[in-house]
C-alpha positions as protocol buffer text, in pm:
chain_id: "A"
residue {
  index: 1
  type: UNK
  ca { x: 12 y: 3 z: 20 }
}
residue {
  index: 2
  type: UNK
  ca { x: 129 y: 346 z: -97 }
}
residue {
  index: 3
  type: UNK
  ca { x: 199 y: 631 z: 171 }
}
residue {
  index: 4
  type: UNK
  ca { x: -105 y: 794 z: 51 }
}
residue {
  index: 5
  type: UNK
  ca { x: -322 y: 508 z: 43 }
}
residue {
  index: 6
  type: UNK
  ca { x: -224 y: 429 z: 421 }
}
residue {
  index: 7
  type: UNK
  ca { x: -289 y: 762 z: 539 }
}
residue {
  index: 8
  type: UNK
  ca { x: -637 y: 782 z: 367 }
}
residue {
  index: 9
  type: UNK
  ca { x: -718 y: 466 z: 532 }
}
residue {
  index: 10
  type: UNK
  ca { x: -701 y: 672 z: 871 }
}
residue {
  index: 11
  type: UNK
  ca { x: -974 y: 889 z: 747 }
}
residue {
  index: 12
  type: UNK
  ca { x: -1306 y: 868 z: 782 }
}
residue {
  index: 13
  type: UNK
  ca { x: -1450 y: 770 z: 438 }
}
residue {
  index: 14
  type: UNK
  ca { x: -1805 y: 823 z: 291 }
}
residue {
  index: 15
  type: UNK
  ca { x: -2025 y: 505 z: 225 }
}
residue {
  index: 16
  type: UNK
  ca { x: -2256 y: 553 z: -85 }
}
residue {
  index: 17
  type: UNK
  ca { x: -2588 y: 442 z: -19 }
}
residue {
  index: 18
  type: UNK
  ca { x: -2939 y: 419 z: -244 }
}
residue {
  index: 19
  type: UNK
  ca { x: -2992 y: 809 z: -245 }
}
residue {
  index: 20
  type: UNK
  ca { x: -2621 y: 910 z: -245 }
}
residue {
  index: 21
  type: UNK
  ca { x: -2468 y: 632 z: -524 }
}
residue {
  index: 22
  type: UNK
  ca { x: -2509 y: 885 z: -804 }
}
residue {
  index: 23
  type: UNK
  ca { x: -2310 y: 1159 z: -635 }
}
residue {
  index: 24
  type: UNK
  ca { x: -2063 y: 944 z: -536 }
}
residue {
  index: 25
  type: UNK
  ca { x: -2022 y: 788 z: -866 }
}
residue {
  index: 26
  type: UNK
  ca { x: -1998 y: 1103 z: -1063 }
}
residue {
  index: 27
  type: UNK
  ca { x: -1725 y: 1210 z: -830 }
}
residue {
  index: 28
  type: UNK
  ca { x: -1521 y: 906 z: -891 }
}
residue {
  index: 29
  type: UNK
  ca { x: -1523 y: 1056 z: -1272 }
}
residue {
  index: 30
  type: UNK
  ca { x: -1441 y: 1405 z: -1165 }
}
residue {
  index: 31
  type: UNK
  ca { x: -1783 y: 1536 z: -1202 }
}
residue {
  index: 32
  type: UNK
  ca { x: -1991 y: 1719 z: -968 }
}
residue {
  index: 33
  type: UNK
  ca { x: -2356 y: 1591 z: -989 }
}
residue {
  index: 34
  type: UNK
  ca { x: -2635 y: 1691 z: -766 }
}
residue {
  index: 35
  type: UNK
  ca { x: -2966 y: 1533 z: -705 }
}
residue {
  index: 36
  type: UNK
  ca { x: -3269 y: 1705 z: -868 }
}
residue {
  index: 37
  type: UNK
  ca { x: -3651 y: 1603 z: -883 }
}
residue {
  index: 38
  type: UNK
  ca { x: -3774 y: 1505 z: -1187 }
}
residue {
  index: 39
  type: UNK
  ca { x: -4155 y: 1665 z: -1156 }
}
residue {
  index: 40
  type: UNK
  ca { x: -4052 y: 2026 z: -992 }
}
residue {
  index: 41
  type: UNK
  ca { x: -3663 y: 2029 z: -1108 }
}
residue {
  index: 42
  type: UNK
  ca { x: -3586 y: 2158 z: -765 }
}
residue {
  index: 43
  type: UNK
  ca { x: -3221 y: 2089 z: -665 }
}
residue {
  index: 44
  type: UNK
  ca { x: -3164 y: 1877 z: -348 }
}
residue {
  index: 45
  type: UNK
  ca { x: -2844 y: 1818 z: -181 }
}
residue {
  index: 46
  type: UNK
  ca { x: -2788 y: 1596 z: 50 }
}
residue {
  index: 47
  type: UNK
  ca { x: -2928 y: 1341 z: -149 }
}
residue {
  index: 48
  type: UNK
  ca { x: -3254 y: 1178 z: 10 }
}
residue {
  index: 49
  type: UNK
  ca { x: -3499 y: 951 z: -128 }
}
residue {
  index: 50
  type: UNK
  ca { x: -3809 y: 1201 z: -164 }
}
residue {
  index: 51
  type: UNK
  ca { x: -3784 y: 1551 z: -301 }
}
residue {
  index: 52
  type: UNK
  ca { x: -3829 y: 1773 z: 17 }
}
residue {
  index: 53
  type: UNK
  ca { x: -3989 y: 2014 z: -233 }
}
residue {
  index: 54
  type: UNK
  ca { x: -4286 y: 1828 z: -383 }
}
residue {
  index: 55
  type: UNK
  ca { x: -4259 y: 1480 z: -214 }
}
residue {
  index: 56
  type: UNK
  ca { x: -4197 y: 1292 z: -563 }
}
residue {
  index: 57
  type: UNK
  ca { x: -3992 y: 946 z: -549 }
}
residue {
  index: 58
  type: UNK
  ca { x: -3876 y: 1067 z: -884 }
}
residue {
  index: 59
  type: UNK
  ca { x: -3528 y: 1203 z: -835 }
}
residue {
  index: 60
  type: UNK
  ca { x: -3206 y: 1179 z: -1071 }
}
residue {
  index: 61
  type: UNK
  ca { x: -2837 y: 1301 z: -1081 }
}
residue {
  index: 62
  type: UNK
  ca { x: -2740 y: 1644 z: -1287 }
}
residue {
  index: 63
  type: UNK
  ca { x: -2392 y: 1764 z: -1334 }
}
residue {
  index: 64
  type: UNK
  ca { x: -2378 y: 2133 z: -1223 }
}
residue {
  index: 65
  type: UNK
  ca { x: -2096 y: 2373 z: -1255 }
}
residue {
  index: 66
  type: UNK
  ca { x: -1894 y: 2326 z: -963 }
}
residue {
  index: 67
  type: UNK
  ca { x: -1924 y: 2709 z: -865 }
}
residue {
  index: 68
  type: UNK
  ca { x: -2043 y: 2827 z: -589 }
}
residue {
  index: 69
  type: UNK
  ca { x: -1963 y: 3100 z: -280 }
}
residue {
  index: 70
  type: UNK
  ca { x: -1868 y: 3076 z: 75 }
}
residue {
  index: 71
  type: UNK
  ca { x: -2198 y: 3057 z: 295 }
}
residue {
  index: 72
  type: UNK
  ca { x: -1991 y: 2975 z: 606 }
}
residue {
  index: 73
  type: UNK
  ca { x: -1683 y: 2792 z: 720 }
}
residue {
  index: 74
  type: UNK
  ca { x: -1471 y: 2655 z: 1032 }
}
residue {
  index: 75
  type: UNK
  ca { x: -1148 y: 2587 z: 1069 }
}
residue {
  index: 76
  type: UNK
  ca { x: -997 y: 2259 z: 1260 }
}
residue {
  index: 77
  type: UNK
  ca { x: -700 y: 2305 z: 1457 }
}
residue {
  index: 78
  type: UNK
  ca { x: -656 y: 1964 z: 1568 }
}
residue {
  index: 79
  type: UNK
  ca { x: -662 y: 1640 z: 1363 }
}
residue {
  index: 80
  type: UNK
  ca { x: -1018 y: 1432 z: 1404 }
}
residue {
  index: 81
  type: UNK
  ca { x: -842 y: 1140 z: 1292 }
}
residue {
  index: 82
  type: UNK
  ca { x: -450 y: 1046 z: 1242 }
}
residue {
  index: 83
  type: UNK
  ca { x: -520 y: 1093 z: 826 }
}
residue {
  index: 84
  type: UNK
  ca { x: -555 y: 1456 z: 862 }
}
residue {
  index: 85
  type: UNK
  ca { x: -243 y: 1549 z: 1059 }
}
residue {
  index: 86
  type: UNK
  ca { x: -56 y: 1688 z: 740 }
}
residue {
  index: 87
  type: UNK
  ca { x: -385 y: 1839 z: 649 }
}
residue {
  index: 88
  type: UNK
  ca { x: -385 y: 2113 z: 921 }
}
residue {
  index: 89
  type: UNK
  ca { x: -557 y: 2359 z: 969 }
}
residue {
  index: 90
  type: UNK
  ca { x: -835 y: 2193 z: 785 }
}
residue {
  index: 91
  type: UNK
  ca { x: -1108 y: 2445 z: 678 }
}
residue {
  index: 92
  type: UNK
  ca { x: -1459 y: 2305 z: 617 }
}
residue {
  index: 93
  type: UNK
  ca { x: -1677 y: 2524 z: 453 }
}
residue {
  index: 94
  type: UNK
  ca { x: -2035 y: 2557 z: 377 }
}
residue {
  index: 95
  type: UNK
  ca { x: -2042 y: 2622 z: -31 }
}
residue {
  index: 96
  type: UNK
  ca { x: -2374 y: 2773 z: -183 }
}
residue {
  index: 97
  type: UNK
  ca { x: -2359 y: 2644 z: -523 }
}
residue {
  index: 98
  type: UNK
  ca { x: -2456 y: 2863 z: -810 }
}
residue {
  index: 99
  type: UNK
  ca { x: -2752 y: 2630 z: -949 }
}
residue {
  index: 100
  type: UNK
  ca { x: -2987 y: 2764 z: -681 }
}
residue {
  index: 101
  type: UNK
  ca { x: -3025 y: 2986 z: -355 }
}
residue {
  index: 102
  type: UNK
  ca { x: -2959 y: 2776 z: -54 }
}
residue {
  index: 103
  type: UNK
  ca { x: -2800 y: 2471 z: -244 }
}
residue {
  index: 104
  type: UNK
  ca { x: -2549 y: 2425 z: 40 }
}
residue {
  index: 105
  type: UNK
  ca { x: -2278 y: 2161 z: 17 }
}
residue {
  index: 106
  type: UNK
  ca { x: -2011 y: 2112 z: 292 }
}
residue {
  index: 107
  type: UNK
  ca { x: -1662 y: 2030 z: 188 }
}
residue {
  index: 108
  type: UNK
  ca { x: -1307 y: 2077 z: 251 }
}
residue {
  index: 109
  type: UNK
  ca { x: -1164 y: 2439 z: 155 }
}
residue {
  index: 110
  type: UNK
  ca { x: -804 y: 2376 z: -28 }
}
residue {
  index: 111
  type: UNK
  ca { x: -562 y: 2683 z: -140 }
}
residue {
  index: 112
  type: UNK
  ca { x: -624 y: 2914 z: 73 }
}
residue {
  index: 113
  type: UNK
  ca { x: -532 y: 3043 z: 420 }
}
residue {
  index: 114
  type: UNK
  ca { x: -763 y: 3087 z: 677 }
}
residue {
  index: 115
  type: UNK
  ca { x: -710 y: 3457 z: 714 }
}
residue {
  index: 116
  type: UNK
  ca { x: -812 y: 3515 z: 328 }
}
residue {
  index: 117
  type: UNK
  ca { x: -1138 y: 3353 z: 378 }
}
residue {
  index: 118
  type: UNK
  ca { x: -1431 y: 3600 z: 282 }
}
residue {
  index: 119
  type: UNK
  ca { x: -1832 y: 3543 z: 284 }
}
residue {
  index: 120
  type: UNK
  ca { x: -1963 y: 3511 z: -61 }
}
residue {
  index: 121
  type: UNK
  ca { x: -1602 y: 3439 z: -207 }
}
residue {
  index: 122
  type: UNK
  ca { x: -1621 y: 3261 z: -569 }
}
residue {
  index: 123
  type: UNK
  ca { x: -1503 y: 2876 z: -502 }
}
residue {
  index: 124
  type: UNK
  ca { x: -1487 y: 2615 z: -783 }
}
residue {
  index: 125
  type: UNK
  ca { x: -1493 y: 2222 z: -699 }
}
residue {
  index: 126
  type: UNK
  ca { x: -1157 y: 2017 z: -747 }
}
residue {
  index: 127
  type: UNK
  ca { x: -1138 y: 1662 z: -683 }
}
residue {
  index: 128
  type: UNK
  ca { x: -906 y: 1442 z: -445 }
}
residue {
  index: 129
  type: UNK
  ca { x: -864 y: 1081 z: -515 }
}
residue {
  index: 130
  type: UNK
  ca { x: -852 y: 951 z: -172 }
}
residue {
  index: 131
  type: UNK
  ca { x: -827 y: 549 z: -254 }
}
residue {
  index: 132
  type: UNK
  ca { x: -911 y: 373 z: -581 }
}
residue {
  index: 133
  type: UNK
  ca { x: -1280 y: 379 z: -465 }
}
residue {
  index: 134
  type: UNK
  ca { x: -1319 y: 721 z: -326 }
}
residue {
  index: 135
  type: UNK
  ca { x: -1300 y: 1054 z: -457 }
}
residue {
  index: 136
  type: UNK
  ca { x: -1416 y: 1368 z: -274 }
}
residue {
  index: 137
  type: UNK
  ca { x: -1520 y: 1696 z: -426 }
}
residue {
  index: 138
  type: UNK
  ca { x: -1348 y: 1980 z: -258 }
}
residue {
  index: 139
  type: UNK
  ca { x: -1353 y: 2372 z: -328 }
}
residue {
  index: 140
  type: UNK
  ca { x: -1099 y: 2598 z: -403 }
}
residue {
  index: 141
  type: UNK
  ca { x: -1071 y: 2976 z: -470 }
}
residue {
  index: 142
  type: UNK
  ca { x: -1205 y: 3057 z: -786 }
}
residue {
  index: 143
  type: UNK
  ca { x: -916 y: 3075 z: -1071 }
}
residue {
  index: 144
  type: UNK
  ca { x: -1122 y: 3301 z: -1302 }
}
């Protein structure tokens, strides 16, 4: 096992379920796909089995732009698990995706110092292949 993979297993990894499998499958391909109701066209994240807007069970996944703005954040200064020791300070942000007001997604924020964070700053998705089976969407400041 490579050292990067050894560190990865020391981090908690998400497990896909019936509702979230489309999200994680797209992430493995380097795409950000968000659940969307076929009936009312409302975007929905975190994934669920029924649309929180209209109650429809007819949900699918559609690729989104990967752009958003910083809605909120927290800074973690002590490693919550051994696999995070080299990632401190860990910035976990709430990103409002561009496709819909209040379409919020929690993700790590990369390539920015804590003192440079600003509410409403533009962000773009990037992907980290943590293991061969797990790729995480994360965000960095928008490049342009």
